[in-house]
C-alpha positions in Angstrom: -12.5 -13.7 -7.5 -10.7 -10.5 -6.5 -10.8 -9.3 -3.0 -10.0 -5.8 -1.5 -7.8 -5.4 1.5 -7.2 -2.3 3.5 -3.8 -1.5 5.0 -2.5 1.6 6.9 0.9 3.1 6.4 2.9 5.9 8.0 5.4 8.3 6.3 3.4 9.2 3.2 3.1 13.0 2.7 2.2 13.7 -0.9 1.0 12.4 -4.2 4.5 11.3 -5.2 4.6 9.0 -2.1 1.2 7.6 -3.1 2.4 6.9 -6.7 5.6 5.2 -5.4 3.5 2.9 -3.1 1.0 2.2 -6.0 3.9 1.3 -8.3 5.4 -1.1 -5.9 2.2 -2.8 -4.9 1.0 -3.1 -8.5 4.2 -5.0 -9.2 3.1 -7.8 -6.8 1.6 -10.9 -8.4 -2.2 -10.8 -8.7 -2.7 -7.1 -7.8 -5.3 -5.5 -10.0 -5.8 -2.1 -8.4 -4.3 0.1 -5.7 -5.8 3.2 -4.1 -4.0 5.4 -1.6 -5.5 8.1 0.6 -2.6 10.2 2.0 -2.8 11.4 5.5 0.4 13.5 5.8 0.7 13.5 9.6 -1.0 10.2 10.4 -1.8 6.8 9.0 -2.6 6.8 5.2 -5.1 4.3 3.9 -4.0 1.8 1.2 -6.6 -0.3 -0.5 -5.4 -3.2 -2.6 -7.7 -5.3 -4.9 -6.0 -8.5 -5.9 -6.7 -12.0 -7.1 -5.3 -13.4 -3.8 -4.9 -12.3 -0.2 -1.7 -10.3 0.3 0.4 -10.9 3.4 1.5 -8.1 5.8 5.1 -9.1 4.9 4.5 -8.5 1.2 2.8 -5.2 1.7 5.4 -4.1 4.3 8.2 -5.0 1.8 6.5 -3.0 -1.0 6.1 0.0 1.3 9.7 -0.1 2.3 10.9 -0.4 -1.3 8.7 2.5 -2.3 10.4 4.9 0.1 10.8 3.5 3.6 7.1 3.8 4.5 5.9 1.6 7.4 2.9 -0.6 7.7 0.9 0.6 10.7 -1.7 -1.1 12.8 -5.1 0.5 12.4 
C-alpha cells in the first residue's frame, strides 16, 4: 500500500527547482508521485507518495543531487 510523506526543503525558488527535485525523487525505488509547493524565501513542501517509507537520508541525497537543496525540519 502506498503512503504519502511530507518533507520540507530550503533553496527552491522556481518551477525549474521543483522539476529537478521531482525528477530526482521519482528516480528512487518505489516512488509513485511527487508534488512540490515552492516557497521561494522559506521552506518548500515536498510530498512523496511511495510504496515504502523513504528515509530522510534518501530524500536529502535526492535534494542535494537536484541542485544543492537542503532538507529542513518543519
